[in-house]
C-alpha positions in Angstrom: 55.3 21.6 9.6 56.3 18.1 8.1 53.4 16.6 5.9 53.0 12.8 5.9 51.1 10.7 3.7 51.0 7.0 3.0 49.1 4.1 2.1 48.2 0.3 2.7 46.4 -1.7 0.4 44.6 -4.5 2.1 43.3 -8.0 1.4 39.5 -8.1 1.9 39.0 -10.5 4.6 41.1 -8.1 6.7 39.6 -5.1 5.8 38.2 -4.6 8.9 40.6 -5.3 11.1 43.2 -2.7 8.9 40.5 -0.3 9.9 40.3 -0.9 13.3 44.0 -0.4 14.1 44.4 2.6 11.7 41.5 4.2 14.0 43.1 3.6 17.1 46.1 4.5 15.5 45.1 8.3 14.2 43.2 8.4 17.9 46.5 7.9 19.4 48.9 9.9 17.3 46.2 13.3 17.8 47.3 13.5 21.4 51.1 13.4 21.0 52.7 16.6 20.9 53.0 18.5 18.2 50.2 16.5 16.1 48.4 19.0 14.0 46.2 16.5 12.1 46.1 12.6 11.8 43.8 11.4 9.8 42.7 7.6 7.6 40.6 7.5 4.3 39.2 5.1 2.2 40.2 5.5 -1.1 36.9 6.0 -3.1 38.1 4.3 -6.2 40.4 1.1 -4.3 37.8 0.3 -1.0 40.6 -1.8 -0.3 43.0 0.9 0.6 43.6 3.3 2.8 45.0 6.6 2.6 46.9 8.5 5.6 47.4 12.3 5.9 49.1 14.1 8.8 50.5 17.0 9.7 53.0 17.4 12.1 54.4 20.5 13.4 58.2 19.8 12.8 60.5 17.4 12.6 61.0 16.5 16.2 57.5 16.2 16.4 57.3 13.3 13.5 60.6 11.7 15.6 59.1 11.2 19.0 56.2 9.7 17.3 58.0 7.4 15.2 59.6 6.1 18.5 56.6 5.7 20.4 56.5 1.4 20.7 52.7 1.8 19.1 53.7 3.6 16.2 55.9 0.5 15.0 53.4 -2.0 16.5 50.6 -0.4 14.2 53.3 -0.6 11.5 53.7 -4.2 11.7 50.1 -5.3 12.1 49.0 -3.4 9.1 51.9 -4.8 6.8 50.9 -8.4 8.1 47.1 -7.5 6.5 48.7 -5.4 3.8 48.1 -7.0 -0.4 51.4 -5.2 -1.2 54.2 -2.8 0.0 52.9 0.0 2.3 53.7 3.6 1.1 55.3 6.9 3.2 56.4 10.0 1.7 57.4 13.0 4.2 57.1 16.6 3.0 58.7 19.8 4.6 56.3 22.1 4.0 55.2 25.8 4.7 51.6 27.5 4.3 51.4 30.2 1.5 49.7 33.3 2.1 47.0 34.1 -1.0 48.6 34.5 -4.0 
């Protein structure tokens, strides 16, 4: 499984637009093959920071997700609302059974 984390901090006047775009992106992404979960959250310590958490079945599913034109459009739109750099981290993970 591939785990993706990301975040973006937006300007106060763009928060509602960023939130709307993020929810649209999350809901669309959940329908893609190989998407296990996809969510966006508001950071409790910085209410202008949106945090993304995703789980994908494998690298091929994630690559297909990145190739969807709407995914690229979302990234470009949200970057235009951001106050600084966005983050994106990918992890190759496997579920651990009870320790």
